[in-house]
C-alpha positions in Angstrom: 68.7 -66.3 28.8 64.9 -66.7 29.2 65.1 -65.3 32.7 67.2 -62.2 33.6 67.0 -62.6 37.4 64.9 -59.5 37.8 67.4 -57.2 36.3 68.6 -56.4 32.7 71.3 -58.7 31.3 74.3 -56.4 30.7 76.7 -58.9 29.1 78.2 -62.3 28.9 81.3 -64.3 30.0 82.7 -66.8 27.6 84.8 -69.7 28.9 86.8 -72.5 27.4 88.7 -75.6 28.4 90.6 -78.4 26.6 88.0 -81.1 25.7 88.2 -84.5 27.4 85.7 -87.3 27.4 85.8 -87.5 31.2 85.0 -83.8 31.6 88.2 -83.1 33.4 90.0 -79.7 33.1 89.6 -76.1 34.3 87.4 -73.6 32.7 89.2 -70.4 31.6 87.8 -67.0 30.7 88.1 -66.0 27.0 87.1 -62.4 27.5 88.5 -60.0 30.2 85.7 -57.4 29.7 81.9 -58.1 29.6 80.7 -58.9 26.1 77.4 -57.0 25.4 76.7 -58.8 22.1 75.5 -62.4 21.6 78.6 -63.3 19.5 82.3 -63.3 20.2 85.5 -64.4 18.4 87.8 -66.4 20.6 91.5 -65.9 19.8 94.8 -67.4 21.0 93.7 -71.0 20.2 96.2 -73.7 19.1 95.6 -75.3 15.7 94.6 -78.9 15.9 93.6 -78.8 19.6 90.1 -79.7 20.7 88.2 -77.3 23.0 84.7 -76.9 24.4 83.0 -73.6 25.2 80.2 -72.3 27.5 78.6 -68.9 28.2 77.5 -67.3 31.4 75.2 -64.2 31.6 75.6 -61.3 34.0 72.8 -58.9 35.0 72.8 -55.3 36.2 72.9 -56.5 39.9 76.2 -58.2 39.1 74.7 -61.7 39.5 76.2 -64.3 37.2 74.0 -67.1 35.8 74.7 -70.8 35.8 76.7 -71.8 32.7 75.1 -72.8 29.5 75.4 -76.2 28.1 78.9 -77.0 26.7 79.3 -76.8 22.9 80.9 -80.2 23.0 84.2 -80.9 21.2 85.3 -78.2 18.7 88.5 -78.8 16.7 90.5 -75.6 16.0 91.5 -75.6 12.4 91.4 -73.3 9.4 88.4 -73.5 7.1 89.2 -74.3 3.5 87.2 -73.3 0.5 88.4 -73.1 -3.1 89.3 -69.7 -4.5 86.6 -67.7 -6.2 86.9 -65.1 -9.0 83.9 -63.5 -10.8 84.2 -60.7 -13.3 82.0 -57.6 -13.0 79.1 -57.8 -15.3 80.6 -54.9 -17.4 83.5 -57.2 -18.3 81.3 -60.1 -19.6 81.5 -60.9 -23.3 84.1 -62.1 -25.8 85.8 -58.7 -26.2 85.5 -55.5 -24.1 86.0 -52.3 -26.1 87.0 -49.0 -24.7 87.8 -45.6 -26.3 91.4 -44.3 -26.3 91.9 -41.8 -23.5 89.4 -43.5 -21.2 90.2 -45.4 -18.0 89.9 -49.2 -18.1 88.5 -50.6 -14.9 89.1 -54.3 -14.3 86.9 -55.4 -11.4 86.1 -58.8 -10.0 84.7 -60.4 -6.8 87.1 -62.7 -5.1 87.1 -65.1 -2.1 88.3 -68.3 -0.6 89.7 -69.7 2.7 92.4 -69.2 3.8 92.5 -65.7 2.3 93.9 -66.1 -1.2 96.7 -64.3 -3.0 95.2 -62.2 -5.8 96.8 -60.4 -8.7 96.0 -59.0 -12.2 98.3 -59.7 -15.1 98.6 -58.8 -18.8 99.9 -61.7 -20.8 102.6 -63.3 -18.6 103.5 -60.2 -16.7 101.9 -59.3 -13.4 100.6 -55.7 -13.2 102.6 -53.4 -10.9 101.3 -50.1 -9.5 102.5 -47.0 -11.3 101.3 -43.5 -12.3 99.3 -45.3 -15.1 98.1 -48.3 -13.1 96.2 -48.3 -9.8 95.7 -51.6 -8.0 93.2 -52.2 -5.2 93.2 -55.7 -3.6 90.9 -56.7 -0.6 89.6 -60.0 0.6 86.4 -59.4 -1.4 87.4 -57.5 -4.6 90.3 -57.2 -7.0 90.4 -53.9 -9.0 92.9 -52.7 -11.5 92.5 -49.3 -13.1 94.6 -48.5 -16.3 94.4 -44.8 -16.9 94.3 -42.9 -20.2 94.3 -46.1 -22.3 95.9 -46.2 -25.7 96.3 -49.0 -28.3 99.2 -50.5 -26.4 96.8 -51.3 -23.6 94.8 -53.7 -25.8 95.3 -57.4 -24.9 94.3 -60.2 -22.6 94.1 -59.5 -18.9 93.9 -62.3 -16.4 93.0 -62.4 -12.7 94.6 -65.1 -10.7 93.2 -66.1 -7.2 95.1 -68.9 -5.4 95.2 -70.4 -1.9 95.9 -73.8 -0.3 92.7 -75.1 -1.9 93.6 -74.4 -5.5 93.9 -71.8 -8.2 91.2 -69.9 -10.1 91.7 -67.7 -13.1 89.4 -65.5 -15.2 90.4 -63.5 -18.3 89.1 -60.6 -20.3 90.2 -59.5 -23.8 90.3 -55.7 -24.1 90.4 -53.8 -27.4 91.2 -50.0 -27.2 89.6 -48.1 -30.1 91.5 -45.1 -31.5 91.7 -43.1 -34.6 93.3 -44.9 -37.5 96.8 -43.9 -38.5 97.7 -41.9 -41.6 97.8 -43.7 -45.0 101.2 -45.3 -45.5 103.5 -43.7 -48.0 102.8 -41.0 -50.6 99.7 -40.4 -52.6 100.2 -41.2 -56.3 98.7 -38.8 -58.8 98.1 -40.0 -62.3 95.9 -39.4 -65.4 96.1 -35.7 -64.9 93.9 -33.5 -67.3 92.6 -29.9 -67.2 89.6 -31.0 -65.2 90.5 -34.2 -63.3 93.1 -36.6 -62.0 93.3 -40.0 -60.3 94.6 -40.4 -56.8 95.8 -43.6 -55.3 97.1 -44.4 -51.8 98.0 -47.3 -49.4 96.1 -48.4 -46.3 97.4 -47.2 -42.9 99.5 -49.5 -40.8 97.3 -48.8 -37.8 93.5 -49.3 -38.2 92.7 -47.9 -34.7 91.4 -51.3 -33.5 88.5 -51.7 -36.0 88.2 -52.5 -39.7 88.6 -49.4 -42.0 85.3 -48.9 -43.8 86.0 -45.9 -46.0 88.3 -43.0 -46.7 87.7 -39.2 -46.8 89.3 -37.5 -49.7 90.0 -33.8 -49.6 91.6 -31.2 -51.8 92.9 -27.6 -51.3 94.1 -25.0 -53.8 97.6 -23.9 -52.9 96.4 -20.3 -52.6 93.7 -21.2 -50.1 93.8 -22.3 -46.4 90.6 -24.4 -46.3 90.2 -28.0 -47.5 87.2 -29.1 -49.5 85.7 -32.6 -49.7 86.2 -34.5 -52.9 84.6 -37.8 -51.8 83.2 -38.3 -48.3 83.0 -42.1 -48.3 85.5 -43.7 -50.7 85.5 -47.4 -50.2 88.6 -48.2 -52.4 92.2 -47.1 -52.4 91.8 -44.8 -55.4 89.6 -41.9 -56.3 89.0 -39.6 -59.4 89.0 -36.0 -58.5 86.9 -34.0 -60.9 85.9 -30.3 -61.4 89.4 -29.1 -60.9 
């Protein structure tokens, strides 16, 4: 209030009553203890009913002010806003890549009224908490942490946010990069002479999540432990080993 009655205002009393055009009805207190702040959440209202509210100030002398103007009719009903889902900036882009052994953090801001149901899924299967997967859902964020990622964790992850106002989904494609697998099958040795031979091999079944650019060819004498490089960047599936 503009005037405190000569003593500091120590709090407020909030009152309500069912709204009527004639002004009939009895005002009831909404708070049983003095409210020191200038805002208050009124509870125990009935959905669809119409109320009006007013506020009275109380100072340190215990004097209570005249009531404020009525708010006028207020209909009690839930607010509705469509669900919201926005990926963290680190998840933007066509494909998110991560090294094998690292933790994948799927993070997004969420919202909507009434409070939406939120869940992460991979493919058509909702993620469930486990030793490998940690899930943290609040009314503002949806976080899924996949620990110690391997190639099996590559794929499309989707966040679904839904409430009475609709459904919102956002997706991210994850590729886990790992070491390529061993070359498939046996190495073929041909055209053997005193000083050289030709080696041929097959591509590995697993490329580690990225195109294979070259091969490293090594040799070792059976009487030695160490391997020596024959060719460091062989770009074909065959190589001639010389100076044998």
